[in-house]
C-alpha positions as CSV (number, residue, x, y, z in Angstrom):
1,M,0.0,0.0,0.0
2,L,1.7,3.1,-1.2
3,T,1.1,6.6,0.1
4,V,3.3,8.4,-2.4
5,D,1.6,8.7,-5.8
6,F,4.4,8.0,-8.3
7,T,2.3,9.4,-11.2
8,R,2.7,12.8,-9.4
9,F,6.2,12.0,-8.1
10,P,8.0,10.3,-11.1
11,L,11.3,8.5,-10.8
12,A,13.8,8.0,-13.5
13,P,15.9,4.9,-13.7
14,G,19.2,5.5,-11.9
15,D,17.8,8.1,-9.6
16,R,19.5,7.9,-6.2
17,V,16.6,7.7,-3.6
18,L,16.7,7.9,0.2
19,D,13.6,6.4,1.9
20,L,14.1,8.0,5.3
21,G,12.4,6.1,8.2
22,C,11.6,3.3,5.7
23,G,9.8,1.1,8.2
24,A,8.8,-2.1,6.5
25,G,10.1,-0.7,3.2
26,R,7.0,-0.3,1.0
27,H,8.2,2.8,-0.8
28,A,11.8,1.6,-1.0
29,F,10.6,-1.6,-2.7
30,E,8.6,0.4,-5.3
31,C,11.5,2.7,-6.1
32,Y,13.8,-0.4,-6.5
33,R,11.2,-1.9,-8.9
34,R,11.3,1.3,-10.9
35,G,15.1,1.1,-11.4
36,A,16.3,3.5,-8.7
37,R,19.4,3.3,-6.6
38,V,17.7,3.0,-3.2
39,V,19.0,3.6,0.3
40,A,16.4,2.5,2.9
41,L,17.3,4.0,6.3
42,D,15.6,3.5,9.7
43,R,16.6,3.6,13.4
44,N,14.9,0.2,14.0
45,G,17.5,-2.4,13.3
46,E,15.0,-5.3,13.2
47,E,13.0,-3.6,10.4
48,V,16.2,-2.7,8.5
49,R,17.3,-6.4,8.5
50,E,13.9,-7.4,7.3
51,V,14.0,-4.9,4.5
52,A,17.4,-6.1,3.5
53,K,16.1,-9.6,3.2
54,W,13.3,-8.5,0.9
55,F,15.7,-6.5,-1.3
56,A,17.8,-9.7,-1.7
57,A,14.7,-11.7,-2.5
58,M,13.6,-9.1,-5.1
59,K,17.0,-9.2,-6.7
60,E,16.9,-13.0,-6.8
61,A,13.4,-13.0,-8.4
62,G,14.5,-10.5,-11.0
63,E,11.9,-7.9,-9.8
64,A,14.3,-5.0,-10.3
65,P,15.7,-3.8,-13.6
66,A,19.4,-3.9,-14.5
67,G,21.3,-1.0,-12.9
68,A,19.0,-0.7,-9.9
69,T,20.6,-1.1,-6.5
70,A,19.2,-1.3,-3.0
71,T,20.8,-1.0,0.5
72,A,19.1,-1.1,3.9
73,M,20.9,0.5,6.8
74,E,20.4,1.8,10.4
75,G,20.8,5.6,10.9
76,D,19.7,8.7,12.7
77,A,17.3,11.0,10.7
78,L,18.9,14.0,12.5
79,N,22.4,13.1,11.6
80,L,22.3,11.4,8.2
81,P,25.6,9.6,7.3
82,F,25.7,11.0,3.7
83,P,27.6,14.0,2.1
84,D,25.7,17.1,1.0
85,A,23.7,16.7,-2.3
86,S,23.9,12.9,-2.3
87,F,20.3,12.1,-3.5
88,D,18.0,13.0,-6.4
89,V,14.9,12.0,-4.4
90,V,14.0,11.8,-0.7
91,I,10.9,10.2,0.7
92,I,9.8,10.5,4.3
93,S,6.4,8.8,4.9
94,E,4.5,8.8,8.2
95,V,7.7,9.7,10.2
96,M,7.8,13.4,11.0
97,E,4.8,13.2,13.4
98,H,7.1,11.0,15.6
99,I,10.1,13.3,15.8
100,P,10.4,16.2,18.3
101,D,12.9,18.1,16.1
102,D,10.9,18.0,12.8
103,K,12.7,21.2,11.6
104,G,16.0,19.4,12.2
105,V,14.9,16.4,10.1
106,L,13.8,18.7,7.3
107,A,17.2,20.5,7.4
108,E,19.0,17.2,7.1
109,M,16.8,16.1,4.1
110,V,17.5,19.4,2.4
111,R,21.2,19.0,3.0
112,V,21.5,15.6,1.4
113,L,19.1,16.4,-1.5
114,K,20.7,17.7,-4.7
115,P,19.6,21.1,-6.1
116,G,16.7,20.4,-8.4
117,G,15.9,17.2,-6.4
118,R,12.5,16.2,-5.2
119,I,11.0,15.3,-1.9
120,A,7.8,13.6,-0.8
121,V,6.5,14.1,2.7
122,T,3.5,12.3,4.1
123,V,1.9,12.7,7.6
124,P,-1.4,11.7,9.2
125,R,-4.1,14.2,8.2
126,Y,-5.4,16.6,10.8
127,G,-9.1,15.6,10.9
128,P,-8.9,11.8,10.9
129,E,-5.9,11.9,13.3
130,K,-7.7,14.2,15.7
131,V,-10.6,11.7,15.9
132,C,-8.1,8.9,16.8
133,W,-6.6,11.1,19.5
134,A,-10.0,11.9,20.9
135,L,-11.0,8.2,21.0
136,S,-7.9,6.7,22.5
137,D,-5.0,8.0,24.6
138,A,-3.2,4.7,24.0
139,Y,-3.1,5.5,20.2
140,H,-0.6,8.2,20.7
141,E,0.7,8.1,24.3
142,V,3.2,5.4,23.7
143,E,7.0,5.4,23.4
144,G,7.9,6.4,19.8
145,G,4.2,7.3,19.1
146,H,2.7,10.4,17.5
147,I,3.7,13.6,19.3
148,R,1.9,16.1,17.1
149,I,-0.9,16.5,14.5
150,Y,-0.1,18.7,11.5
151,R,-2.5,21.1,9.9
152,A,-1.9,21.2,6.2
153,D,-0.8,24.9,6.2
154,E,1.6,24.2,9.1
155,L,3.4,21.4,7.3
156,L,3.6,23.4,4.1
157,G,5.0,26.3,6.1
158,R,7.7,24.0,7.6
159,I,8.6,22.8,4.2
160,R,8.9,26.3,2.8
161,E,10.9,27.5,5.8
162,A,13.4,24.6,5.1
163,G,14.0,26.1,1.6
164,L,11.9,23.8,-0.4
165,R,9.2,24.7,-3.0
166,P,6.0,22.6,-2.7
167,Y,4.5,21.8,-6.1
168,G,1.6,19.5,-5.2
169,S,-0.4,17.8,-2.5
170,H,-3.2,15.4,-2.0
171,H,-4.9,13.1,0.6
172,A,-4.7,9.3,0.6
173,H,-6.1,6.2,2.2
174,A,-9.7,7.3,3.0
175,L,-10.8,3.7,3.5
176,H,-8.2,3.3,6.3
177,S,-9.6,6.2,8.5
178,P,-12.7,4.2,9.7
179,Y,-10.5,1.2,10.5
180,W,-8.3,3.3,12.8
181,W,-11.3,4.9,14.4
182,L,-12.6,1.4,15.2
183,K,-9.2,0.3,16.5
184,C,-9.2,3.4,18.8
185,A,-12.8,2.8,19.9
186,F,-12.4,-0.9,20.8
187,G,-8.8,-0.7,22.0
188,V,-5.7,-0.2,19.8
189,D,-4.3,-3.6,20.9
190,N,-7.7,-5.4,20.6
191,D,-7.6,-7.1,17.2
192,R,-10.4,-9.6,18.2
193,A,-13.3,-7.1,18.3
194,L,-15.7,-8.2,15.5
195,P,-16.0,-4.8,13.8
196,V,-12.2,-4.4,13.8
197,R,-11.7,-7.9,12.3
198,A,-14.3,-7.5,9.7
199,Y,-13.0,-4.1,8.5
200,H,-9.4,-5.5,8.5
201,K,-10.6,-8.3,6.2
202,L,-12.1,-5.7,3.9
203,L,-8.9,-3.7,3.7
204,V,-6.8,-6.8,3.0
205,W,-9.2,-7.9,0.3
206,D,-9.0,-4.4,-1.2
207,I,-5.2,-4.3,-1.1
208,M,-4.9,-7.7,-2.7
209,K,-7.6,-7.5,-5.3
210,K,-7.7,-3.8,-6.1
211,P,-11.3,-3.8,-7.3
212,L,-12.5,-0.9,-9.3
213,A,-15.4,-0.1,-7.0
214,T,-13.2,0.5,-4.0
215,R,-10.6,2.3,-6.0
216,L,-13.3,4.8,-7.2
217,A,-14.8,5.0,-3.8
218,E,-11.5,5.9,-2.1
219,R,-10.7,8.4,-4.8
220,A,-14.0,10.1,-4.2
221,L,-13.6,10.0,-0.4
222,N,-9.9,11.0,-0.1
223,P,-10.5,14.8,-0.1
224,V,-12.9,14.3,2.9
225,L,-11.6,11.3,4.8
226,G,-8.1,10.7,3.5
227,K,-5.9,9.3,6.4
228,S,-2.7,10.8,5.1
229,F,-1.7,14.2,3.8
230,V,1.0,14.1,1.1
231,V,3.2,17.0,-0.1
232,Y,5.6,17.1,-3.0
233,A,8.4,19.7,-3.2
234,T,11.6,20.5,-5.0
235,K,14.9,22.0,-3.8
236,P,15.7,25.1,-5.9
237,H,18.9,25.4,-7.9
238,L,21.2,28.1,-6.6
239,P,21.3,31.3,-8.6
240,A,24.4,31.4,-10.9
241,D,26.0,34.2,-8.9
242,A,25.4,32.5,-5.5
243,A,27.1,29.4,-6.8
244,L,30.4,31.3,-7.5
């Protein structure tokens, strides 16, 4: 399940991509399939090792084109182990809401992004996330949990302050908002509640089968109920005189 829309955020074969806070690796895998040179970085060593296994399996199965590369590594988002201007593309999906120093993370992403490079930022959307917080303290009051809810204009302001130029945004995963409301209402660790189990089966079926009816329904509902807010931006080239 991808949050970044690659029709709005195109990759070219050979692009060097950083998936920052890669988690289980969903965006890193898609970039690898598209022929990118991918670095998937996360602070969670267990997830990094699992992503590395999937990269190896994808290579063995011939899922990535010739020239594509993929590396999974542990790292600190506030102290990235890369030189300036190392990447053509940076993706940070559902991560910034966890990090106290979100301005510091943006500064590091801008540092390692090449001039003219592109960045995709996704965070939980304000409205659906606010409902989750109202229904359950356990949803967010956990170690490593969500520490803030971004309004759209707040996130766009942060991105502009970091020196990036937003060029597009949208909402995603409307069908997932009710699932999380149910989880929060019945207990975030209670997967046995019938409404939660039933809705989870629906989501799994939707992800696996991709039926047209639910695709159309989600597209129509995303502006209202989309669980995630997605922003795309570019890093400006330096003016010719400033580069001297």
